[in-house]
MIDOSE-1310 file (N, C-alpha, C; in nm, 2 decimals, decimal comma, always signed):
residues 65
mnrn	+0,06/-1,25/-1,99/-0,01/-1,31/-1,88/-0,03/-1,48/-1,92; -0,02/-1,55/-1,83/+0,01/-1,71/-1,80/-0,16/-1,76/-1,80; -0,14/-1,83/-1,92/-0,30/-1,88/-1,93/-0,37/-2,00/-1,87; -0,21/-2,05/-1,79/-0,25/-2,14/-1,73/-0,30/-2,12/-1,54
efsw	-0,30/-2,00/-1,50/-0,40/-1,94/-1,39/-0,50/-1,94/-1,45; -0,55/-2,01/-1,31/-0,70/-2,02/-1,30/-0,74/-1,86/-1,31; -0,73/-1,71/-1,25/-0,78/-1,59/-1,27/-0,78/-1,57/-1,40; -0,68/-1,65/-1,51/-0,75/-1,57/-1,64/-0,84/-1,60/-1,75
wmfy	-0,87/-1,71/-1,74/-1,00/-1,77/-1,72/-1,11/-1,75/-1,60; -1,14/-1,66/-1,56/-1,27/-1,61/-1,48/-1,28/-1,52/-1,55; -1,46/-1,45/-1,57/-1,51/-1,37/-1,59/-1,60/-1,35/-1,52; -1,53/-1,17/-1,47/-1,57/-1,13/-1,38/-1,75/-1,09/-1,37
dins	-1,78/-1,04/-1,49/-1,90/-0,97/-1,49/-2,01/-1,09/-1,50; -2,05/-1,20/-1,46/-2,10/-1,33/-1,43/-2,10/-1,29/-1,29; -2,04/-1,27/-1,19/-2,01/-1,27/-1,00/-2,08/-1,15/-1,01; -2,17/-1,07/-1,06/-2,16/-0,96/-1,01/-2,33/-0,94/-0,97
tgvg	-2,34/-0,86/-0,87/-2,43/-0,84/-0,78/-2,59/-0,87/-0,88; -2,62/-0,82/-0,95/-2,77/-0,83/-1,01/-2,71/-0,94/-1,15; -2,71/-1,06/-1,09/-2,76/-1,14/-1,19/-2,81/-1,15/-1,31; -2,78/-1,14/-1,46/-2,91/-1,13/-1,47/-2,92/-1,22/-1,68
gcga	-3,01/-1,19/-1,76/-2,91/-1,26/-1,87/-2,89/-1,37/-1,90; -2,74/-1,43/-1,95/-2,66/-1,54/-1,98/-2,66/-1,58/-1,82; -2,60/-1,49/-1,72/-2,56/-1,55/-1,55/-2,70/-1,63/-1,52; -2,82/-1,57/-1,56/-2,91/-1,66/-1,53/-2,93/-1,76/-1,56
iced	-2,95/-1,78/-1,67/-2,98/-1,88/-1,74/-2,86/-1,98/-1,67; -2,71/-1,91/-1,69/-2,62/-2,00/-1,61/-2,66/-2,09/-1,45; -2,77/-1,96/-1,40/-2,83/-2,03/-1,28/-2,87/-2,15/-1,19; -2,93/-2,12/-1,34/-3,08/-2,21/-1,40/-3,04/-2,34/-1,42
iyaa	-2,96/-2,35/-1,50/-2,87/-2,48/-1,51/-2,81/-2,57/-1,41; -2,75/-2,45/-1,33/-2,71/-2,55/-1,20/-2,78/-2,55/-1,12; -2,87/-2,45/-1,15/-3,03/-2,59/-1,02/-3,11/-2,65/-1,07; -3,09/-2,70/-1,22/-3,18/-2,78/-1,25/-3,10/-2,95/-1,23
raeg	-2,95/-2,93/-1,26/-2,86/-3,12/-1,26/-2,88/-3,06/-1,10; -2,82/-2,96/-1,00/-2,87/-3,02/-0,82/-2,99/-3,06/-0,88; -3,11/-3,04/-0,89/-3,28/-3,10/-0,88/-3,32/-3,21/-0,90; -3,20/-3,28/-1,02/-3,21/-3,40/-1,09/-3,27/-3,38/-1,25
elgv	-3,35/-3,30/-1,28/-3,44/-3,21/-1,36/-3,35/-3,24/-1,53; -3,26/-3,34/-1,53/-3,17/-3,39/-1,65/-3,27/-3,26/-1,77; -3,43/-3,31/-1,83/-3,41/-3,25/-1,92/-3,42/-3,11/-1,95; -3,47/-3,04/-1,85/-3,49/-2,90/-1,79/-3,31/-2,87/-1,85
eevl	-3,23/-2,90/-1,78/-3,11/-2,89/-1,74/-3,03/-2,89/-1,94; -3,07/-2,99/-2,00/-3,05/-2,98/-2,14/-3,12/-2,86/-2,27; -3,24/-2,85/-2,18/-3,31/-2,71/-2,25/-3,24/-2,59/-2,22; -3,21/-2,58/-2,12/-3,15/-2,45/-2,05/-2,98/-2,49/-2,14
ywtl	-2,92/-2,59/-2,16/-2,82/-2,56/-2,22/-2,87/-2,54/-2,33; -2,88/-2,60/-2,41/-2,87/-2,56/-2,52/-2,94/-2,42/-2,61; -3,05/-2,35/-2,52/-3,05/-2,20/-2,55/-2,94/-2,18/-2,51; -2,85/-2,18/-2,40/-2,78/-2,11/-2,41/-2,64/-2,08/-2,52
vkiy	-2,65/-2,16/-2,58/-2,55/-2,23/-2,70/-2,62/-2,16/-2,79; -2,70/-2,17/-2,83/-2,80/-2,07/-2,90/-2,73/-1,94/-2,93; -2,76/-1,91/-2,79/-2,71/-1,76/-2,74/-2,65/-1,69/-2,80; -2,59/-1,78/-2,75/-2,40/-1,77/-2,76/-2,31/-1,72/-2,90
rsph	-2,37/-1,84/-2,97/-2,38/-1,85/-3,14/-2,40/-1,72/-3,20; -2,57/-1,64/-3,16/-2,60/-1,57/-3,24/-2,54/-1,44/-3,19; -2,49/-1,36/-3,26/-2,42/-1,20/-3,21/-2,58/-1,12/-3,17; -2,65/-1,15/-3,29/-2,81/-1,02/-3,20/-2,81/-1,11/-3,09
mlle	-2,87/-1,23/-3,04/-2,88/-1,29/-2,95/-2,81/-1,26/-2,81; -2,67/-1,25/-2,80/-2,57/-1,21/-2,75/-2,62/-1,05/-2,69; -2,61/-1,00/-2,82/-2,65/-0,87/-2,72/-2,80/-0,84/-2,63; -2,86/-0,88/-2,71/-2,99/-0,87/-2,64/-3,00/-0,94/-2,50
ytkp	-2,90/-1,02/-2,49/-2,88/-1,06/-2,32/-2,86/-1,04/-2,27; -2,74/-0,89/-2,30/-2,65/-0,84/-2,17/-2,61/-0,75/-2,27; -2,70/-0,65/-2,27/-2,71/-0,52/-2,25/-2,76/-0,50/-2,16; -2,71/-0,37/-2,09/-2,75/-0,31/-2,02/-2,92/-0,26/-1,98
d	-2,98/-0,26/-1,84/-3,10/-0,28/-1,84/-3,15/-0,07/-1,88
């Protein structure tokens, strides 16, 4: 597998129809940046970092309903 190809790095789970959990936070980060709300963007960013650093939190945010 060639790691220089863009398709190798894609995460198809985020592009699902029902965006929830971490995908929703990513969309909120994007929206905050588009609106110029940099303080909100930073809070959301660090929230996402905390989620990815904690296996328990990551499991809670990504488990199916």
